[in-house]
N, C-alpha and C positions, 0 to 999 in steps of 0.2 A: 511571077511570085504574087500571091494574093495579099491583101491588106492584113489579114489575120496572121499570116506567117511572119510578116515584117514586125507586127506588134509583139509576137512571141519573142523575137530576138531582142527587141528594145526592152521588154520586161526582163528578159534574162540579163541584159546589161545592168539594170538597176540592182538586181539581187546579187549578181556576181561581184559587185563592188570594185569595178575596174578602175585603175589609176587614170585612164583616159576617159573620164566620165562624160565628156562632151561628144565623144565619137559615136558614130552610128555603126552598128554591127550589121553586116549583110550575110545572108546564108550562102554557103558554098553551092555552086551549081555544077552539074555534071558537064564535062566538056563535050561538045558535039563531035560526032564521028568524023566530020570533015574538017576538024580543026587542024591548024598547021602543026606538024609534028616537030619542026625545028624550033627550039626555044632559045631565048636570049636572056642574058642577065640584065635586069633593070637597075639593080643597085647592089653594092657590096657593103655589108655592115659588119665590121670586124671580121670574124671568121665565117660569117653566114652570108648567104646571097638571097636576094629577092628576084624571082623570075618574072620575065615580062608576061608570061601566061597568067601568073597570079594577079598582076595588075589588071590585065585584060578581063579576067574573070570577075573581079570586083566591078569593073566598068559595065560588064554585061548585066550584073545584078542591078546596078543603078538604071540601066536602060529598060529593064523589065518594069521598074516602078514608073518610068516615064511613059511607057507604052500604055499603061492603064488609063491615065486621064487623057490620052490622045494628044500629046505635045506634037507640034509640027516638026518635021525632020530637021529643019535648019536649027530650030531651038534645041532639039535633042543633041545635035552635034556640038553646039556651043556649050551646053551644060556639061557634056562628057569631056570636052576639051579642058574646061575649067576644073573639073573634078580630078583629072588624072594626076597632076602634081600634088593635090591635096591628099588623095588616096595613097600615093607613094610615100609622102611624108608621114602619114599615119602608120603605114606598114613598117617604115623605118623605126618609128618610135616604139611600136609594138615589139619589134625584133630586139631593140635595145633593152627594153624592160624584161623581155623573156630571157635574155642573156644574164641579166642581174638576178632573176629568179633562180637560174641554174647556179650562178656563182654563190649565192647564199644558201643553196640547197633547200629552198622553201618547198614544203610539201603540203598537199591536201589529199585526204583519203577519200575513197570512193563513197563512203557514207555521207560525207559533207556535200559532195556533188549531187548525190541522189536527193538529199534533203532540199537543196536549193532548187532543183528541177521540180520537186514536189510542190514547193511554195509557188513557183511560177505557174504550175498547172492550177493550183488553188485560186490564185489571183484571176486567172483567165477562165475559171470554172470549166476545166477541160480534163477529160480522162486521159490516161496514158495512150490509149488507142487513138483518140482524136488528135493528140499531139503528134503521134507518129504519122498519122494521115496527112496533117497539115505540113509536116516537114517533107514528106514524100512529094506532095504537090509542089513544094518549093524547090525540089530537086536536090535535097541533101539527106543523108542518112542520120538515123538517131545517134549513131556512134560519133559522127562528125559534130553534130549539135552538142553532144555531151562533152566532147573535147573542147569546143569553143567555150562552154560554160566554165570548165575547169581552168582554161587559160585565163579567163577574165578574173576568176577567183584568186588565182595565183598572183596576178598583177595587182589586185586589190590588197592582198596580204603584203606584197612588196611596198605598196604605197603606205600602208600602216607602219611598216618597219622603218622605211627611209624618210618619211615625211611627217605623217600624222603624230607619231609618238614624240616628236620633237617640238610640237606646237603647243604653246601655253597661252591662254587668254586670261589675263589677270583681272582682279576686281577694278583696278585702276583703269584698265582698257575699257571695261564695260561702262564705268562711270563717265569717262571722257566721251564715249560715243553717245551716251544718254544725254549729257549736257549739250552736246553739239547738235542733237536732233530732238530737242524738247518738243518742237511743234508736232512731230510725229506721234509722240507718246501722250501729248496733251490733247490730241484731236478729239477725244471723247468729251472734252470740256465745252460747255455752251454758256454764253453770256446773255442775260436778259438786260438789254441796254436802254438807256435814255441819252439824249444829247441836247445841247444848246448850240444853235447855228446862227452866226451873224454873217450874212452873205457878203462876199466881196468878189467882184468879177476880175479875171486876169487883166482885163483892159482898163480897170480903174486906175486913176492916177495915184501916185505914192501918198499924197496928202489924204485922199479918201481912205486908203488902206490903213494908214496910221491912225486915222480917226476911229475907224471900226475896231482896230486892235485895242485902242484905249478903252472903248466901250466894253469889250470883252474882258479886259483886265479888271475893270470895275466890277463887273458881274462875278468874276472869279474871286475877287477879294471878299465879296459878300458870301459866296459859297464857302470859303475858308472860315468865315466868321460864324458859320452854322446855319445860314439860310437854306431852306429845303430846296433841293435841286428841282423837284417837280414844279414847285411854285415859280422859281426863277425861269425855268424853261417856258412855262405858260405866259409869263409876263414879257420876256424879252426875245425868245427864239424867233428867227425868221422862217423856220421850217414849218411845213404843214403839221408836223407832229406836236407843235406847241399846244394845240387844243387838247392833247392827251398827256400833257405834262412832259413832253419831249420823248415819249416812249417810242423806241424804234422796233422792239421785238426781240426775239431770241435768235442768236447767231452762233454757229459753230466757229471754233478758232480758225479752221481752214478757210472759212468763207470771208473772213475779214482781210482787209488790206494789210500789207506788212507794217505800214505806219501805225494803224490802229492796234494791230496785234501786239506790237512792241510797246505801245503806250499802256495797254491793259495788263501786260505781263507783271505779275506780282501783286496786282490790286486785289483787295478783298471786297466783299459785298458792302454797299453803301460808300464806296470810295470813288473818286473821279480822277480823270487824267489831267495832265497839264494842257494848256491851250495848244491846239494843233492847227497849223496852217494847211488847209486841204484845198482841193480843187473847187469845192463849193464855197469856201470861206473859212472863217475861224470857228473851230468847234471844240467843245469839251464833252467827253463821254463819261457817263456815270454807270457804274455796275450796280444794277438793281438786285440781281440774283446771279449766282453761279450754279449752273445745272450740270449734273453729270461730272462733277469735279473729281470723281473717282477715276479718271483717265489712268493710265498705267504709271505707277510709281517706279522708282529705280529697282526696287526689289521684285516687283511684279514683272517688269520688263527684262530683268536680268537673264533668264533662260533663253529668251528669244534673241537678245543681243549677243549672248555667248555663242549661240549656234550660228548666227550670221557672221560674226567676226571669225569664228573658227573655219567656216566654209571658205570665206574669202582668203584666209591665210593658207589653207590647204591648197587652194587653186594657185595662188601666187608662188608658194614654195615648191609645189610640184613642177610648175613651169620652169622655175629656176633650177631645180634638181635635174630635170630632163635636159635643159640647155647645157648644163655643166657636163652631163653624161655625153651629149653629142660632141662637145668640144674635146673630150678625152678619148673619143672613139674614132676609128678609121671608117669614114663613110664616103663612098664614091658612087655618084649617080651616073649610070651609063647611058641614059636616054639623051 
């Protein structure tokens, strides 16, 4: 199976809107003439069965993809052994969802399937003749491919019916997520900062630390009384930036330490932080300017957050729905 043929099926997976959106679709391959004629049952799923030959066929499809990059034989065997139970579980889930499709009599007409395949061809910039040629190279017929697309579309419609239609993301949900992740949506904000640093070494004795802290508190009192921050930094800061009035430069929110980021939160231009005890010593930071403060507001971020929360809930609810379906079903693995 070539890479383009595999890509076609993955693209089909996206357009078909299958319930098992994380699964990988593999093309059906023709069974070799010397294949074993005696088949066995791999699993019983309610009134349906999954044949061992179907599982082996899926494994052969995986092996074809492994042959292309030239995996060593022992690595191929290990990967195939690991994939067998994964594939069987996926096939059981597909069978369960297909049974529910029949139960609810969900229908998709031929025109919808044709339109989906046409969109797949458009995305891949491929004519129908080229699509058929690629499928033929992969060892499957156009009719089989078309049925796979239809099956995925039916499962996607079932997902809409059973799961998606019951999920609601409220404004309160969006606001709670926004407030809990403000750093993400404020990441466009940048601060033009100044600071005053009075150095204290971790090894300094407590008396020395207390003395330096009292000095910083005296400076802080003068700042609160209206003394210019730039002037106070030039007079008293121990940092090399003192010569520039304590100017540090422009920093994005994400580049700041959590301690400084928290201290700056909510400050406006020409406001300064409380005294911070840092690794370098005692510091006070001053917001000279706020740049790019248009980072995303709640209203601007709302569509993105709604989409994220909705997708997370669909995934979670689908897994719960499928697990409930398994528990209510008769599943017997024969391997």
